[in-house]
C-alpha positions as CSV (number, residue, x, y, z in Angstrom):
1,X,-128.2,62.9,-159.0
2,X,-125.7,60.2,-160.3
3,X,-123.2,60.7,-163.1
4,X,-121.0,58.4,-164.4
5,X,-118.2,59.9,-166.9
6,X,-118.4,59.0,-170.6
7,X,-115.1,58.9,-172.9
8,X,-115.5,60.9,-176.1
9,X,-113.6,60.8,-179.5
10,X,-114.4,64.2,-182.1
11,X,-112.3,66.8,-184.4
12,X,-111.9,69.3,-182.5
13,X,-114.1,71.4,-185.4
14,X,-116.9,69.0,-184.1
15,X,-116.4,69.3,-180.6
16,X,-116.4,73.0,-180.4
17,X,-119.7,73.0,-182.5
18,X,-120.8,71.0,-179.6
19,X,-119.3,72.9,-176.7
20,X,-120.9,75.9,-177.7
21,X,-123.9,74.8,-179.1
22,X,-124.9,73.5,-175.7
23,X,-123.3,77.5,-174.1
24,X,-126.4,78.7,-176.6
25,X,-128.4,76.8,-175.5
26,X,-128.0,77.7,-172.2
27,X,-128.0,81.3,-172.8
28,X,-131.8,81.0,-174.5
29,X,-132.9,79.0,-171.3
30,X,-131.4,81.7,-169.0
31,X,-132.5,84.7,-171.1
32,X,-136.2,83.2,-171.5
33,X,-136.0,82.4,-167.6
34,X,-134.8,86.1,-166.9
35,X,-137.7,87.7,-169.0
36,X,-140.4,85.8,-167.7
37,X,-139.3,86.9,-164.1
38,X,-139.0,90.4,-165.4
39,X,-142.0,90.6,-166.7
40,X,-143.9,89.1,-163.5
41,X,-143.7,90.3,-160.0
42,X,-140.7,88.9,-159.8
43,X,-138.9,91.5,-161.7
44,X,-137.3,93.0,-159.0
45,X,-136.1,90.1,-156.8
46,X,-132.2,88.7,-156.5
47,X,-133.3,85.7,-158.4
48,X,-134.2,87.7,-161.3
49,X,-130.8,89.4,-161.0
50,X,-129.1,86.4,-160.6
51,X,-130.5,84.8,-163.8
52,X,-130.2,87.9,-165.7
53,X,-126.5,87.4,-165.1
54,X,-126.2,84.3,-166.1
55,X,-127.7,84.8,-169.4
56,X,-125.6,88.5,-169.9
57,X,-122.3,86.3,-168.8
58,X,-123.5,83.5,-171.6
59,X,-123.9,86.0,-174.4
60,X,-120.4,87.1,-174.4
61,X,-119.4,83.5,-175.2
62,X,-119.3,83.3,-179.7
63,X,-118.2,80.3,-181.1
64,X,-114.6,81.0,-182.7
65,X,-113.6,79.6,-186.0
66,X,-110.8,77.1,-185.5
67,X,-107.8,77.5,-187.9
68,X,-107.8,74.9,-190.7
69,X,-104.9,73.1,-189.9
70,X,-106.2,72.3,-186.5
71,X,-110.2,71.4,-187.5
72,X,-109.6,67.9,-187.9
73,X,-107.5,67.1,-185.1
74,X,-109.0,64.1,-182.7
75,X,-109.8,65.0,-179.7
76,X,-110.6,62.7,-176.6
77,X,-112.6,64.1,-173.8
78,X,-114.6,63.0,-171.3
79,X,-118.2,63.8,-170.6
80,X,-120.9,63.3,-167.3
81,X,-123.6,61.4,-168.1
82,X,-126.9,61.2,-166.1
83,X,-127.1,57.2,-164.8
84,X,-131.2,57.9,-164.6
85,X,-131.3,58.2,-169.0
86,X,-134.7,59.6,-168.4
87,X,-133.7,63.0,-167.3
88,X,-130.8,65.3,-168.6
89,X,-128.0,67.0,-167.0
90,X,-128.1,69.6,-165.1
91,X,-127.3,72.8,-166.3
92,X,-124.0,72.9,-164.0
93,X,-122.8,69.6,-165.4
94,X,-123.8,71.0,-169.6
95,X,-121.6,73.9,-168.6
96,X,-119.1,72.1,-167.2
97,X,-119.4,69.2,-170.0
98,X,-118.8,72.1,-172.5
99,X,-115.6,73.4,-170.1
100,X,-113.7,70.7,-170.7
101,X,-114.5,70.4,-174.6
102,X,-112.7,74.0,-174.7
103,X,-110.2,73.1,-172.2
104,X,-109.0,69.9,-173.5
105,X,-109.7,71.8,-177.3
106,X,-107.1,74.7,-176.3
107,X,-104.5,72.3,-174.6
108,X,-104.2,70.3,-178.1
109,X,-104.0,73.3,-179.9
110,X,-101.3,75.0,-177.6
111,X,-99.5,70.9,-178.1
112,X,-99.7,71.1,-182.2
113,X,-98.3,75.2,-181.9
114,X,-95.5,73.8,-180.5
115,X,-94.8,71.4,-183.5
116,X,-96.2,74.2,-185.8
117,X,-93.5,74.3,-189.2
118,X,-94.1,77.8,-189.2
119,X,-93.7,81.0,-186.5
120,X,-97.5,81.9,-187.8
121,X,-98.9,78.6,-187.5
122,X,-97.4,78.3,-183.9
123,X,-99.2,82.3,-183.3
124,X,-102.6,81.1,-184.7
125,X,-102.8,78.3,-182.4
126,X,-101.5,80.0,-179.9
127,X,-104.1,82.6,-180.0
128,X,-106.7,80.4,-180.4
129,X,-106.2,78.1,-177.1
130,X,-105.9,81.9,-175.4
131,X,-109.1,82.2,-176.8
132,X,-111.0,79.0,-175.9
133,X,-109.1,79.4,-172.2
134,X,-111.1,82.5,-172.2
135,X,-114.2,81.5,-172.4
136,X,-113.8,78.5,-170.3
137,X,-112.7,81.0,-167.6
138,X,-116.6,83.2,-168.4
139,X,-118.2,80.1,-168.8
140,X,-117.1,78.4,-165.3
141,X,-117.7,81.8,-163.4
142,X,-121.5,81.5,-164.1
143,X,-123.8,80.5,-161.3
144,X,-127.2,78.9,-162.2
145,X,-129.7,79.7,-159.5
146,X,-131.6,77.0,-158.1
147,X,-135.7,77.2,-159.8
148,X,-136.5,78.4,-156.1
């Protein structure tokens, strides 16, 4: 599929809401697929195991509370969009778009931490960035099996 990059701007909190919403959507899709496989004659296949692993990994990625001092900071990121408007992006592209948002917000939080007026604010932003990076690493490790 042919994708193009579109530049988007949003507040950190709005972008993260979109990213975590996409991660939740992917988790629900994989969980439903796994449940369907488990209820069929494919329950003991590698495909079923792979789908369940993806669902379980995504389940561990919970939305984070954005620090109040950071929620309205504007970020700019690139999102892959299918050139064919009739088709949505693949699961892998959706995952990568969410990972990009987590990465850009984490980088921006680190930049803001360097400028923080207090040690408490700096530590809060650095801890927030660490959690975002951990979530990004987790979702980047998810493999989405093919349909067949």
